[in-house]
RODO-2510 file (C-alpha; in nm, 4 decimals, decimal comma):
residues 309
     n   res          X          Y          Z
     1     m    14,4646    12,8201    17,5306
     2     s    14,8026    12,7200    17,6542
     3     a    15,1711    12,8852    17,5618
     4     i    15,2341    12,5462    17,3212
     5     q    15,4294    12,6043    17,0459
     6     v    15,3433    12,3863    16,7360
     7     s    15,5702    12,3388    16,4125
     8     r    15,5293    12,1648    16,0975
     9     i    15,8964    12,0131    16,0407
    10     h    15,8646    11,8058    15,7765
    11     f    15,6138    11,7158    15,4866
    12     f    15,6502    11,3700    15,3514
    13     l    15,5249    11,3528    15,0146
    14     g    15,5063    11,0991    14,6809
    15     h    15,1340    10,9471    14,7243
    16     s    14,8880    11,0154    14,4065
    17     a    14,5928    10,9919    14,5991
    18     p    14,4228    11,0611    14,9603
    19     i    14,6264    10,8713    15,2544
    20     y    14,4164    10,7178    15,4888
    21     t    14,6420    10,5334    15,7216
    22     v    14,9623    10,5092    15,8885
    23     a    15,1241    10,2283    16,0900
    24     d    15,4538    10,2327    16,3085
    25     a    15,7325     9,9988    16,1971
    26     g    15,8027     9,9132    16,5474
    27     d    16,1749    10,0126    16,5104
    28     q    16,1362    10,4127    16,6596
    29     h    16,2608    10,5625    16,3481
    30     h    16,0349    10,4544    16,0533
    31     f    15,6523    10,4462    15,9662
    32     f    15,4265    10,3099    15,7154
    33     s    15,1811    10,4863    15,4996
    34     g    14,8822    10,3779    15,2833
    35     s    14,6675    10,5661    15,0337
    36     g    14,3881    10,5236    14,8008
    37     d    14,6172    10,4735    14,5146
    38     g    14,7012    10,1404    14,6742
    39     m    15,0559    10,2273    14,7213
    40     v    15,2057    10,1252    15,0862
    41     v    15,4878    10,3496    15,1415
    42     r    15,7775    10,2977    15,4139
    43     w    15,9172    10,6368    15,5660
    44     d    16,1847    10,7600    15,7609
    45     a    16,0600    10,9945    16,0354
    46     d    16,4005    11,1952    16,0221
    47     h    16,4586    11,2070    15,6424
    48     p    16,0855    11,2783    15,4781
    49     d    16,3105    11,2616    15,1201
    50     w    16,4102    10,8556    15,1794
    51     g    16,0553    10,7180    15,1144
    52     e    16,0194    10,3654    14,9781
    53     r    15,7420    10,1827    14,7849
    54     v    15,7071     9,8507    14,9678
    55     a    15,3742     9,7280    14,7878
    56     q    15,1165     9,8296    14,5341
    57     l    14,7844     9,7103    14,5657
    58     p    14,4938     9,7483    14,3278
    59     n    14,2630     9,9483    14,5579
    60     s    14,2370    10,1476    14,8662
    61     v    14,4292    10,1047    15,1639
    62     y    14,2165    10,1911    15,4796
    63     a    14,4251    10,0083    15,7628
    64     m    14,7811     9,8432    15,8181
    65     l    14,9284     9,6797    16,1360
    66     a    15,2995     9,6269    16,1105
    67     i    15,4645     9,2917    16,3380
    68     p    15,7541     9,4204    16,4847
    69     e    15,9808     9,0985    16,5480
    70     t    15,9353     9,0472    16,1683
    71     s    15,9781     9,2381    15,8154
    72     w    15,6008     9,1724    15,7733
    73     l    15,3285     9,4298    15,7234
    74     v    14,9399     9,3266    15,7584
    75     v    14,7640     9,5428    15,5109
    76     g    14,3674     9,6138    15,5098
    77     h    14,2907     9,6106    15,1170
    78     n    13,9178     9,7439    14,9785
    79     y    13,6994     9,4546    14,9105
    80     e    13,9742     9,2255    14,9131
    81     g    14,0404     9,1296    15,2653
    82     i    14,3867     9,1221    15,4284
    83     h    14,7541     9,0887    15,2545
    84     l    15,0402     9,0094    15,4432
    85     i    15,3665     9,1629    15,3058
    86     d    15,7458     9,0970    15,3541
    87     w    15,8008     9,4661    15,3469
    88     q    16,1681     9,3935    15,2909
    89     e    16,1393     9,1792    14,9937
    90     r    15,8650     9,3715    14,8686
    91     k    15,6252     9,1052    14,7862
    92     e    15,3162     8,9336    14,9135
    93     v    15,3578     8,6630    15,1569
    94     r    15,0013     8,5476    15,1980
    95     s    14,6125     8,6780    15,1459
    96     l    14,3224     8,6512    15,3212
    97     k    13,9476     8,6952    15,1753
    98     l    13,7102     8,8297    15,4374
    99     g    13,3669     8,9046    15,2316
   100     t    13,3458     9,1700    15,0206
   101     g    13,3313     9,4796    15,2878
   102     a    13,6448     9,7365    15,2948
   103     i    13,8962     9,6908    15,5865
   104     y    13,8670     9,9575    15,8257
   105     d    14,1026     9,8830    16,1133
   106     i    14,3390     9,5844    16,2373
   107     q    14,4913     9,5476    16,5478
   108     r    14,6754     9,2578    16,7269
   109     v    14,5861     9,0672    17,0709
   110     g    14,8246     8,8083    17,1200
   111     s    14,8485     8,5770    16,8306
   112     d    14,4938     8,7226    16,7210
   113     l    14,4378     8,9672    16,4573
   114     l    14,1224     9,1416    16,4946
   115     v    14,0284     9,2883    16,1303
   116     a    13,7069     9,5516    16,1741
   117     d    13,5267     9,5076    15,7916
   118     g    13,2219     9,7334    15,5931
   119     q    13,0169     9,4449    15,6465
   120     g    12,9803     9,4782    16,0594
   121     c    13,2252     9,2292    16,1334
   122     v    13,5257     9,1906    16,3256
   123     h    13,7069     8,8868    16,2437
   124     v    13,9559     8,6967    16,4640
   125     i    14,2339     8,5306    16,2799
   126     d    14,4831     8,3085    16,4068
   127     y    14,8035     8,4902    16,3112
   128     p    15,0612     8,2237    16,2832
   129     g    14,7735     8,0169    16,1395
   130     w    14,6451     8,2756    15,9110
   131     s    14,2668     8,1519    15,9316
   132     v    13,9486     8,2771    16,0384
   133     r    13,8902     8,1174    16,4075
   134     h    13,5908     8,3467    16,4977
   135     v    13,3707     8,6165    16,3189
   136     i    13,2371     8,8869    16,5687
   137     r    12,8954     9,0386    16,3923
   138     h    12,6240     9,2264    16,6336
   139     s    12,5149     9,4773    16,3488
   140     t    12,5058     9,5067    15,9626
   141     d    12,6587     9,8131    15,9217
   142     r    13,0129     9,8573    15,9314
   143     a    13,2708     9,8145    16,1924
   144     r    13,4607    10,1332    16,1769
   145     c    13,7146    10,1060    16,4500
   146     l    13,9033     9,9140    16,7302
   147     a    14,0540     9,9625    17,0465
   148     v    14,1955     9,7317    17,3043
   149     e    14,1981     9,7635    17,6969
   150     p    14,4268     9,4842    17,8337
   151     a    14,3887     9,5308    18,1834
   152     l    13,9824     9,5286    18,1544
   153     g    14,0092     9,2200    17,8794
   154     h    13,7991     9,4606    17,6607
   155     l    13,7670     9,5184    17,2995
   156     a    13,5481     9,8374    17,2169
   157     v    13,4310     9,8580    16,8295
   158     g    13,2900    10,1673    16,6553
   159     y    12,9817    10,0954    16,3977
   160     s    12,8504    10,2989    16,1471
   161     d    12,4856    10,2357    16,3520
   162     r    12,6153    10,5205    16,5998
   163     h    12,6829    10,2121    16,8656
   164     v    12,9913    10,1090    17,0285
   165     r    12,9852     9,7404    17,1537
   166     v    13,2464     9,6490    17,3694
   167     y    13,3389     9,2585    17,3764
   168     s    13,5705     9,0504    17,5962
   169     l    13,9000     8,9667    17,4587
   170     k    13,8598     8,5910    17,6676
   171     d    13,5814     8,4683    17,4396
   172     y    13,4585     8,7338    17,2312
   173     s    13,1289     8,7579    17,3876
   174     l    12,9188     9,1045    17,3894
   175     l    12,9517     9,2520    17,7313
   176     h    12,8279     9,6158    17,6623
   177     d    12,6157     9,7480    17,3509
   178     w    12,5014    10,1354    17,3717
   179     q    12,4234    10,4151    17,1409
   180     a    12,7333    10,6363    17,1536
   181     h    12,6783    10,8994    16,9238
   182     e    12,4161    11,0870    16,6907
   183     n    12,6189    10,9510    16,3833
   184     s    12,8814    10,6780    16,2522
   185     v    13,1211    10,6327    16,5270
   186     f    13,4492    10,7000    16,3313
   187     a    13,7365    10,6368    16,6345
   188     v    13,7608    10,4518    16,9601
   189     h    14,0432    10,4969    17,2132
   190     y    14,1586    10,3970    17,5182
   191     l    14,3651    10,6541    17,7296
   192     p    14,7029    10,4947    17,8514
   193     g    14,6943    10,3717    18,1968
   194     t    14,3076    10,4237    18,2570
   195     t    14,0090    10,2378    18,1891
   196     i    13,8615    10,5405    18,0157
   197     l    13,7045    10,4884    17,6340
   198     l    13,6813    10,8098    17,4347
   199     t    13,4918    10,7940    17,1125
   200     g    13,4649    11,0581    16,8286
   201     s    13,1810    11,0586    16,5773
   202     r    13,0914    11,2094    16,2553
   203     d    12,9033    11,4109    16,4403
   204     a    13,1647    11,5858    16,5236
   205     r    13,1550    11,5382    16,9084
   206     i    13,4027    11,3798    17,1231
   207     k    13,2616    11,1834    17,4547
   208     s    13,4796    10,9702    17,7361
   209     w    13,3184    10,6953    17,9291
   210     d    13,4081    10,5142    18,2183
   211     g    13,5151    10,1440    18,1282
   212     a    13,5536    10,0343    18,5101
   213     a    13,1852    10,1480    18,5754
   214     g    13,0435     9,9603    18,2909
   215     y    13,1006    10,2584    18,0266
   216     a    12,9018    10,5156    18,2005
   217     p    12,8869    10,8510    18,0660
   218     l    13,1766    11,1287    18,1542
   219     l    13,2393    11,4243    17,9231
   220     q    13,1195    11,5595    17,5932
   221     v    13,2772    11,8156    17,4223
   222     n    13,1707    11,9780    17,0290
   223     a    13,5290    11,9218    16,9445
   224     h    13,5320    11,9630    16,5528
   225     l    13,3265    12,1381    16,2716
   226     l    13,2743    11,7850    16,1173
   227     a    13,3612    11,4556    16,1405
   228     v    13,6196    11,3206    16,4235
   229     n    13,8786    11,0762    16,2241
   230     n    14,1688    10,9405    16,4753
   231     f    14,2819    10,9831    16,8150
   232     v    14,6272    10,9426    16,9782
   233     s    14,7643    10,9670    17,2849
   234     t    15,1047    11,1405    17,3740
   235     p    15,3320    10,8983    17,5373
   236     d    15,2910    11,0087    17,8899
   237     g    14,9032    10,9662    17,7839
   238     k    14,8429    11,3400    17,9306
   239     h    14,7408    11,4646    17,6236
   240     f    14,6060    11,3231    17,2956
   241     v    14,5012    11,4476    16,9551
   242     t    14,2290    11,4337    16,7346
   243     c    14,2204    11,4299    16,3394
   244     s    13,9226    11,5999    16,1581
   245     q    13,7537    11,5920    15,7943
   246     d    13,7356    11,9699    15,8724
   247     k    14,1128    11,9793    15,8151
   248     t    14,2057    12,0533    16,1544
   249     i    14,4241    11,8914    16,4174
   250     k    14,3586    11,9405    16,7861
   251     l    14,5497    11,8671    17,0988
   252     w    14,3507    11,8294    17,4296
   253     k    14,4246    11,7611    17,8266
   254     s    14,3320    11,4113    17,8740
   255     s    14,1703    11,4709    18,2463
   256     d    13,9210    11,7044    18,1556
   257     l    13,8970    11,7301    17,7759
   258     r    14,0308    12,0832    17,7723
   259     l    14,1280    12,1987    17,4387
   260     l    14,4912    12,3245    17,4792
   261     k    14,5660    12,4004    17,0721
   262     v    14,4520    12,3761    16,7242
   263     i    14,6638    12,3247    16,4035
   264     d    14,5415    12,4104    16,0989
   265     k    14,6387    12,5581    15,7305
   266     a    14,6363    12,9574    15,8281
   267     r    14,8314    12,9412    16,1323
   268     h    15,0758    12,6385    16,0828
   269     n    15,1060    12,5432    15,7155
   270     g    14,8729    12,2469    15,8255
   271     h    14,6956    12,0035    15,5617
   272     q    14,4228    12,1355    15,2744
   273     s    14,1802    11,8376    15,3146
   274     s    14,0181    11,6233    15,5821
   275     v    14,3231    11,4604    15,8070
   276     n    14,2345    11,1202    15,8592
   277     k    14,4850    10,9523    16,0790
   278     a    14,7844    11,0075    16,3560
   279     l    15,0929    10,8625    16,4833
   280     w    15,3187    10,9194    16,7712
   281     m    15,7207    10,9047    16,7411
   282     p    15,8234    10,8917    17,0664
   283     k    16,2025    10,8778    16,9323
   284     q    16,1586    11,2085    16,7567
   285     d    15,8809    11,3698    16,9865
   286     m    15,7142    11,3753    16,6593
   287     l    15,3600    11,3625    16,5654
   288     i    15,2914    11,2322    16,2205
   289     t    14,9273    11,3332    16,0429
   290     a    14,8021    11,1966    15,7275
   291     s    14,5450    11,3380    15,5264
   292     d    14,3039    11,4067    15,1863
   293     d    14,5495    11,6202    15,0526
   294     r    14,7946    11,3543    14,9511
   295     s    15,0560    11,4733    15,1960
   296     l    15,1871    11,3584    15,5487
   297     a    15,3050    11,6452    15,7952
   298     g    15,5644    11,5576    16,0619
   299     w    15,4749    11,8167    16,3705
   300     k    15,7150    11,9107    16,6657
   301     i    15,4601    12,0069    16,9824
   302     e    15,6346    12,1836    17,2277
   303     h    15,5908    12,2809    17,6458
   304     l    15,3262    11,9783    17,6667
   305     n    15,5029    11,9920    18,0404
   306     d    15,4191    12,3278    18,1299
   307     p    15,2190    12,3392    18,4661
   308     s    14,9352    12,4916    18,3123
   309     t    14,8743    12,2281    18,0580
***
């Protein structure tokens, strides 16, 4: 382990149920959280007491995406499709029902919104027209997570059937399909500035794949004791963080998947339950994490530029 120092500088409290997702507001200072109580909250990263509720939905919120050039927030609802919320006015602008499956992830590519759901579908939504223009379906098991690599023109999707499938961003045709893990794939992530795909699973492992070589396997690590829920890279791409159901957050070196730091309850006053999502706030140089313990934490991670890391 390196001499990296970690300190918890903020707790953001207010949700009454597990917090499943966080989203960057796009203004460098704020972010959104969504939880099992259906509440969507906008937070100031520098002032943890300044949270404001911007929406209240009937059921759990698992995925969100802010549209930075507007005051709009796309919210994935449990069993009721997606909702377009004007967070400044605190009102719903539009909604779109997408079957009966929960919405697990939302990404944006140009004018397309990509929405992964519990029926194994990835819906391609024409964002300005707010209509479904294509549905990707190659599995009946849940489509859990999405990652986009613009240089390759690839969309990677992790599924509960243990497979990762990669599609073309041009026409959403299937390019690659393989069993990546021994259990559900909960997280997919392209390392910034590379064509390397990271995958994380309920089997507690992380693996890397070479997207420029047909997704040939590279490295794998027994990363956690329980499911790997999420990845987020540091702004320079040299490091990444994993969040896990085992209540820990871990910091890794991107080049070789070397573990650098474990953040937990005992050593850092960390989360008391599953850590579900993370977000890096570059302006504050702060990592935000969301947990089943109904809290969000803000972390300062120092000495990342030490040569040993």
